[in-house]
VMD Tcl script that draws the C-alpha trace (Angstrom):
set ca {
  {-11.86 -42.94 6.66}
  {-11.73 -39.17 6.16}
  {-8.60 -37.20 6.92}
  {-8.84 -34.08 9.05}
  {-8.51 -30.85 7.02}
  {-5.22 -29.00 7.24}
  {-5.38 -25.65 9.01}
  {-2.86 -22.92 9.59}
  {-3.89 -22.46 13.21}
  {-5.36 -19.00 12.50}
  {-9.05 -18.26 12.40}
  {-10.32 -15.84 9.76}
  {-10.99 -13.33 12.55}
  {-7.34 -13.52 13.61}
  {-6.04 -12.87 10.08}
  {-8.01 -9.69 9.29}
  {-7.73 -6.41 11.19}
  {-10.88 -5.04 12.84}
  {-12.76 -2.68 10.46}
  {-12.00 0.94 11.33}
  {-11.51 4.40 9.90}
  {-7.93 5.45 9.06}
  {-6.52 8.98 9.11}
  {-4.56 8.59 5.84}
  {-3.42 6.06 3.24}
  {-0.12 5.39 5.01}
  {-2.02 4.20 8.08}
  {-4.49 2.12 6.02}
  {-1.70 0.47 4.03}
  {-0.09 -0.86 7.21}
  {-3.11 -3.19 7.52}
  {-4.02 -3.39 3.81}
  {-0.77 -2.98 1.78}
  {-2.48 -2.70 -1.65}
  {-5.58 -0.81 -0.55}
  {-9.14 -1.82 0.21}
  {-12.16 -1.89 -2.09}
  {-15.89 -2.39 -2.07}
  {-17.20 -5.54 -3.75}
  {-17.09 -5.33 -7.55}
  {-14.72 -2.34 -7.72}
  {-12.06 -1.88 -10.41}
  {-9.04 0.41 -10.11}
  {-9.36 3.38 -12.48}
  {-6.11 4.27 -14.27}
  {-5.02 6.76 -16.91}
  {-2.40 6.43 -19.62}
  {-0.34 3.24 -19.80}
  {-0.50 2.41 -16.10}
  {-1.80 -1.03 -15.21}
  {-4.65 -1.23 -12.70}
  {-4.02 -2.57 -9.20}
  {-5.78 -5.94 -8.79}
  {-4.39 -7.29 -5.52}
  {-6.28 -5.02 -3.11}
  {-8.36 -6.42 -0.25}
  {-12.12 -6.53 -0.85}
  {-14.07 -5.35 2.19}
  {-17.09 -3.15 1.61}
  {-17.34 -2.47 5.36}
  {-13.75 -1.14 5.64}
  {-14.13 0.76 2.35}
  {-17.29 2.55 3.56}
  {-15.53 3.58 6.78}
  {-12.81 5.28 4.69}
  {-14.76 6.85 1.82}
  {-16.50 10.19 1.73}
  {-15.84 13.72 2.93}
  {-14.11 14.16 6.28}
  {-16.64 13.99 9.02}
  {-15.70 16.38 11.85}
  {-17.77 14.42 14.38}
  {-16.35 10.95 13.63}
  {-12.95 11.96 12.20}
  {-13.41 9.81 9.09}
  {-11.45 10.79 5.98}
  {-12.02 10.37 2.23}
  {-9.31 7.91 1.15}
  {-10.80 7.16 -2.30}
  {-10.18 10.48 -3.98}
  {-10.64 9.19 -7.56}
  {-13.98 7.58 -6.58}
  {-13.28 4.27 -8.34}
  {-14.33 2.09 -5.41}
  {-10.75 1.35 -4.30}
  {-9.26 3.33 -1.39}
  {-5.47 3.82 -1.19}
  {-4.64 1.51 -4.10}
  {-0.93 0.76 -4.42}
  {1.12 -1.79 -6.34}
}
mol new
graphics top color blue
foreach p $ca { graphics top sphere $p radius 0.5 }
foreach p [lrange $ca 0 end-1] q [lrange $ca 1 end] { graphics top cylinder $p $q radius 0.2 }
display resetview
């Protein structure tokens, strides 16, 4: 007899915010506290700083928040160091 799997009562869709464009990093970090990255990205650091590794991986959200500000859509560039991780924070 197989036991039923344990669940938290939340679907994956309930746990993640809907992909959208954010005005700034403060707004993005309310939904993604350590930033958001495209698949395969690594945080670029200088000096003795350690890279952030606990960001959320979502290429769709990353693409909505990377690039020059688009006057028509209002999207902002939130990955200013172009390392594939937007708004990285420890």
